[in-house]
C-alpha positions in Angstrom: -45.0 12.4 -25.1 -41.3 11.5 -26.5 -40.9 11.9 -29.9 -37.6 11.3 -32.3 -36.2 14.3 -34.2 -32.7 14.5 -36.1 -30.1 16.2 -34.7 -26.7 16.9 -36.3 -23.5 15.4 -34.7 -21.1 18.0 -33.8 -18.4 15.7 -32.2 -17.3 12.3 -31.6 -14.8 11.9 -29.4 -12.9 8.5 -28.8 -12.8 7.7 -25.0 -11.2 4.3 -25.1 -10.9 1.6 -28.0 -14.3 0.3 -27.7 -16.0 3.4 -26.6 -17.0 7.0 -28.2 -18.8 10.1 -26.8 -21.4 11.7 -29.5 -22.2 15.2 -29.2 -25.6 16.2 -30.8 -26.5 20.0 -31.6 -30.1 20.8 -30.4 -31.3 23.8 -32.6 -33.3 26.4 -30.4 -36.6 25.6 -31.7 -36.3 22.0 -30.3 -34.3 22.9 -27.1 -37.3 23.0 -24.6 -38.3 19.3 -25.6 -34.6 18.2 -24.8 -34.5 19.9 -21.8 -33.4 16.8 -19.1 -32.7 16.1 -15.6 -29.1 14.7 -14.7 -29.3 10.8 -15.3 -32.0 11.0 -18.0 -31.3 8.8 -21.5 -31.8 9.0 -25.2 -33.1 6.8 -27.2 -31.1 6.6 -30.7 -32.8 5.1 -34.0 -31.6 3.9 -37.4 -33.3 1.8 -40.2 -31.0 -0.9 -41.9 -32.0 -3.5 -44.2 -36.0 -2.6 -43.2 -35.2 -3.1 -39.7 -35.9 -0.5 -37.1 -33.2 -0.4 -34.8 -33.4 1.5 -31.4 -30.8 1.9 -28.5 -30.5 4.0 -25.4 -27.6 5.8 -24.2 -27.3 7.9 -21.1 -26.5 11.8 -21.4 -23.0 12.2 -19.6 -23.0 16.0 -19.7 -24.1 18.2 -16.7 -27.6 19.3 -17.1 -27.8 23.4 -17.8 -29.1 25.6 -14.8 -32.2 27.0 -15.9 -31.4 27.4 -19.9 -32.4 24.9 -22.4 -29.4 22.7 -23.7 -27.8 23.7 -26.8 -26.0 20.5 -27.3 -26.4 17.1 -25.7 -23.5 14.6 -25.2 -23.8 10.2 -24.7 -21.3 7.6 -24.0 -21.6 4.8 -26.3 -19.8 1.6 -25.5 -19.3 -1.2 -28.3 -21.1 -4.4 -27.7 -20.2 -7.4 -29.3 -22.6 -8.0 -32.3 -24.5 -5.0 -31.4 -26.1 -3.3 -34.2 -26.2 0.2 -33.3 -23.1 0.4 -31.2 -21.0 -1.0 -34.1 -22.6 1.5 -36.2 -21.6 4.5 -33.7 -18.1 3.3 -33.5 -17.4 2.6 -37.2 -19.6 4.7 -39.0 -20.7 7.6 -37.3 -19.0 11.2 -38.4 -19.0 14.8 -38.0 -21.7 16.4 -39.6 -24.2 13.3 -39.7 -27.7 13.6 -38.7 -29.2 11.0 -36.2 -32.5 10.3 -35.0 -33.0 10.9 -31.4 -35.7 10.7 -29.1 -36.6 13.3 -26.5 -34.9 12.6 -23.2 -36.4 9.9 -20.6 -35.7 7.9 -17.7 -36.0 8.4 -13.8 -32.5 7.5 -12.8 -32.2 11.0 -11.4 -31.1 13.3 -9.0 -32.3 16.7 -8.2 -29.4 19.0 -7.0 -30.0 19.2 -3.2 -27.8 19.5 0.0 -26.8 16.2 1.5 -24.7 13.4 1.1 -24.8 10.9 -1.7 -22.7 7.9 -3.1 -22.8 5.7 -6.4 -21.5 2.3 -7.3 -21.0 2.0 -11.0 -19.5 -0.8 -13.4 -18.1 0.0 -16.9 -20.3 2.4 -19.0 -22.5 2.9 -15.8 -20.3 6.1 -15.3 -22.2 7.7 -17.9 -25.6 8.7 -16.3 -23.7 9.2 -12.8 -21.2 11.6 -14.4 -23.8 14.0 -15.4 -25.6 13.7 -11.7 -22.3 14.2 -9.9 -21.2 17.1 -12.2 -24.3 18.9 -12.0 -24.9 18.3 -8.1 -21.5 19.4 -7.1 -21.9 22.5 -9.3 -25.2 23.7 -8.2 -25.2 22.5 -4.6 -22.4 23.8 -2.3 -23.7 21.8 0.7 -23.7 18.4 -1.1 -21.0 15.6 -1.1 -20.6 12.6 -3.1 -18.8 9.2 -2.9 -18.2 7.5 -6.5 -17.2 4.0 -6.4 -16.4 2.7 -9.7 -15.3 -0.4 -11.1 -13.4 -1.1 -14.8 -11.6 -3.8 -16.1 -8.4 -2.2 -16.8 -7.5 1.5 -16.7 -7.3 1.5 -20.6 -10.9 0.5 -20.7 -12.3 3.2 -18.2 -14.5 5.5 -19.9 -14.4 9.3 -18.9 -11.3 8.7 -17.1 -10.2 12.5 -17.7 -13.6 13.8 -16.9 -13.9 12.5 -13.6 -10.3 13.3 -12.9 -11.1 16.9 -13.7 -14.1 16.6 -11.1 -12.0 15.3 -8.4 -9.5 18.3 -8.9 -12.3 20.7 -9.0 -14.1 19.1 -6.0 -11.3 17.6 -3.9 -13.2 18.1 -0.2 -16.8 17.0 -1.4 -16.0 14.3 -4.3 -14.5 11.1 -2.8 -13.2 8.8 -5.5 -12.7 5.1 -5.1 -11.4 3.1 -8.3 -11.3 -0.8 -8.4 -9.8 -2.5 -11.4 -10.9 -6.2 -12.0 -8.5 -7.2 -14.2 -5.1 -5.0 -13.5 -3.4 -4.3 -10.4 -3.2 -0.6 -9.2 0.1 0.9 -7.7 -2.1 2.4 -5.3 -5.8 2.3 -4.1 -7.9 -1.0 -3.7 -6.6 -4.3 -4.8 -7.7 -5.6 -8.2 -10.9 -7.8 -8.2 -14.5 -7.7 -8.7 -16.9 -5.8 -6.4 -19.4 -8.5 -5.5 -21.8 -8.3 -2.6 -19.6 -9.8 -0.1 -16.6 -7.3 -1.0 -18.8 -4.3 -0.7 -20.1 -5.4 2.4 -17.1 -5.2 3.9 -15.6 -2.2 1.8 -18.7 0.3 2.2 -18.6 0.8 5.7 -14.9 1.5 5.6 -15.3 4.0 3.0 -18.2 6.4 4.5 -20.8 6.5 6.9 -23.5 4.2 5.1 -26.4 5.2 7.3 -26.0 8.8 6.3 -26.1 8.6 2.8 -29.1 10.2 1.7 -29.3 8.3 -1.9 -27.7 5.3 -3.6 -27.0 5.5 -7.2 -26.3 1.8 -9.0 -25.5 1.7 -12.4 -23.9 -0.8 -14.6 -24.4 -4.6 -15.6 -27.2 -6.7 -13.7 -24.7 -8.7 -11.7 -22.8 -5.6 -10.0 -26.2 -3.8 -9.5 -27.5 -6.9 -7.9 -24.7 -7.6 -5.7 -24.7 -3.8 -4.5 -28.2 -3.8 -3.7 -28.1 -7.0 -1.5 -24.9 -5.7 0.1 -26.7 -2.3 1.0 -29.8 -3.9 2.3 -27.8 -6.0 4.4 -26.2 -3.1 5.8 -29.4 -1.4 6.9 -30.0 1.0 4.1 -33.8 1.3 3.1 -35.0 0.5 0.0 -36.5 4.2 -1.0 -32.7 5.3 -0.8 -31.6 3.1 -3.7 -31.8 3.7 -7.1 -30.6 1.7 -10.0 -30.4 1.5 -13.6 -29.0 -1.8 -15.2 -27.3 -1.5 -18.5 -26.8 -5.2 -19.3 -29.0 -8.2 -18.7 -28.6 -11.8 -19.9 -31.2 -13.1 -21.9 -32.5 -15.8 -20.0 -33.1 -13.6 -16.6 -36.5 -13.1 -15.7 -37.9 -11.5 -12.4 -41.5 -12.4 -12.6 -43.2 -15.6 -12.7 -45.7 -16.7 -15.7 -49.3 -16.7 -15.5 -52.0 -18.4 -18.1 -53.5 -16.0 -20.5 -57.0 -15.9 -21.3 -58.0 -17.1 -24.9 -59.0 -13.8 -26.4 -58.0 -10.4 -24.8 -57.9 -7.0 -26.2 -56.0 -3.9 -25.1 -57.3 -0.4 -24.7 -54.7 2.2 -25.0 -54.4 5.8 -24.6 -51.3 7.8 -26.2 -50.9 11.3 -26.8 -54.3 12.1 -25.9 -56.0 9.4 -28.4 -57.2 6.0 -27.2 -58.3 2.7 -29.2 -58.7 -0.9 -28.6 -57.3 -3.6 -30.3 -57.3 -7.5 -30.0 -54.1 -9.1 -28.6 -52.6 -11.9 -30.8 -51.1 -15.1 -29.5 -48.1 -14.8 -27.7 -47.3 -11.1 -28.5 -46.7 -8.1 -25.5 -48.8 -5.5 -25.3 -46.5 -3.3 -26.6 -46.4 -5.0 -29.8 -50.1 -5.1 -30.2 -50.3 -1.5 -29.9 -47.4 -1.0 -32.4 -49.4 -2.6 -34.9 -51.8 0.2 -34.6 -49.9 3.2 -33.3 -46.2 3.0 -34.5 -45.7 6.1 -32.6 -46.1 4.2 -28.9 -42.7 4.8 -27.2 -40.0 2.1 -26.7 -36.4 1.6 -27.2 -34.9 -1.5 -25.7 -37.9 -4.0 -25.6 -35.8 -6.0 -23.1 -37.3 -4.5 -19.9 -34.2 -2.6 -19.1 -34.8 1.0 -20.3 -38.2 2.0 -19.2 -39.2 4.0 -22.1 -42.4 1.9 -22.7 -43.7 2.6 -19.3 -47.5 2.7 -19.2 -50.1 3.1 -16.3 -52.3 -0.1 -15.8 -55.8 1.5 -15.4 -57.6 -1.8 -15.6 -57.3 -5.4 -15.9 -54.1 -7.7 -15.0 -50.9 -8.3 -16.6 -47.8 -10.3 -15.9 -44.4 -8.9 -16.9 -41.6 -11.4 -17.7 -38.8 -9.2 -16.9 -38.8 -5.8 -15.0 -35.2 -4.1 -14.5 -36.7 -0.5 -15.0 -39.4 0.2 -12.9 -38.6 0.5 -9.0 -41.0 -1.1 -6.5 -42.9 2.3 -5.6 -43.6 2.5 -9.5 -44.9 -0.9 -9.8 -47.0 -0.7 -6.6 -48.5 2.8 -7.9 -49.6 0.7 -11.1 -47.1 1.3 -13.6 -45.8 -1.7 -16.1 -43.5 -2.2 -18.8 -45.4 -2.6 -21.7 -42.9 -4.4 -24.1 -42.8 -7.3 -20.9 -46.6 -7.3 -20.3 -49.1 -9.9 -21.2 -52.8 -9.9 -20.3 -54.1 -12.1 -17.7 -57.6 -10.9 -17.9 -59.5 -10.7 -21.3 -59.7 -6.7 -21.0 -56.5 -4.6 -20.4 -56.6 -0.9 -20.2 -53.1 1.1 -20.6 -52.4 5.0 -20.4 -49.0 6.0 -21.8 -49.6 9.6 -20.9 -49.8 9.5 -17.2 
């Protein structure tokens, strides 16, 4: 069960003009709760003017081998008008305490021999940095190709950290950098990494059919284009893993279905259950939160996956789904923040 604890800020490192890395100290008695897999994220919470503001940020540091972590490091990029990112860049200081949820997320790669690759855009480098650094340190028989896209060199997050990895593992880490708004003295020409460009570029960089796992992370357009390019090149869907950071508000993935006049949701959460009426137009998560404020959530936008629950019975429609992979939805999982009842009774289990 995900829980919030107050963690102290141990360092605030400026990465670019619009991004920082926050290092958080984990006290020994909470270390096991904050054990994480490379690629997972944290939800950070603050209350401002009576509003509960939560945002998810990926852990960028390598996962400890065997030991529980003593610190956590996350990357935060400023979003225009962002209530939390503005606070992080302008107000958070050394010694402050932040409310931090225990790690979550399934965009992960347990270290194993093989060939892996990632296509990332902007702040999408954050979880992949943890994945790459953990994999190469723990598994000598692993190779990784990192293809990253940024606007300019000055806007590139974790530039030095990635360069250090390349120096440390020159034979096992292939690094390809593309800048969309700036020409490079060497390397690929500038421009966006869209489906057409990736379709021609990827076979020239590596044997696409031999890659055991592809990790796509960043804005919706880049991730969608990369997935289409890979599928067009014959890559099986099971080998493609994705995490989306930015989605336009109007983007939807599931068609609507009529809602019943009256419906209830039964939810099991942290070993306890309850049944409550669903008010007109509200999501199942909102119904649960009115009665169980400890229900897990972060973005409420169908992106982070924190509110994932198992659909025990009944039917729902999801407005958006950018967090669950097809294997998860086929197994019966839904995003509670995007789910609305189609049947009069719906039962969810947040503990599975």
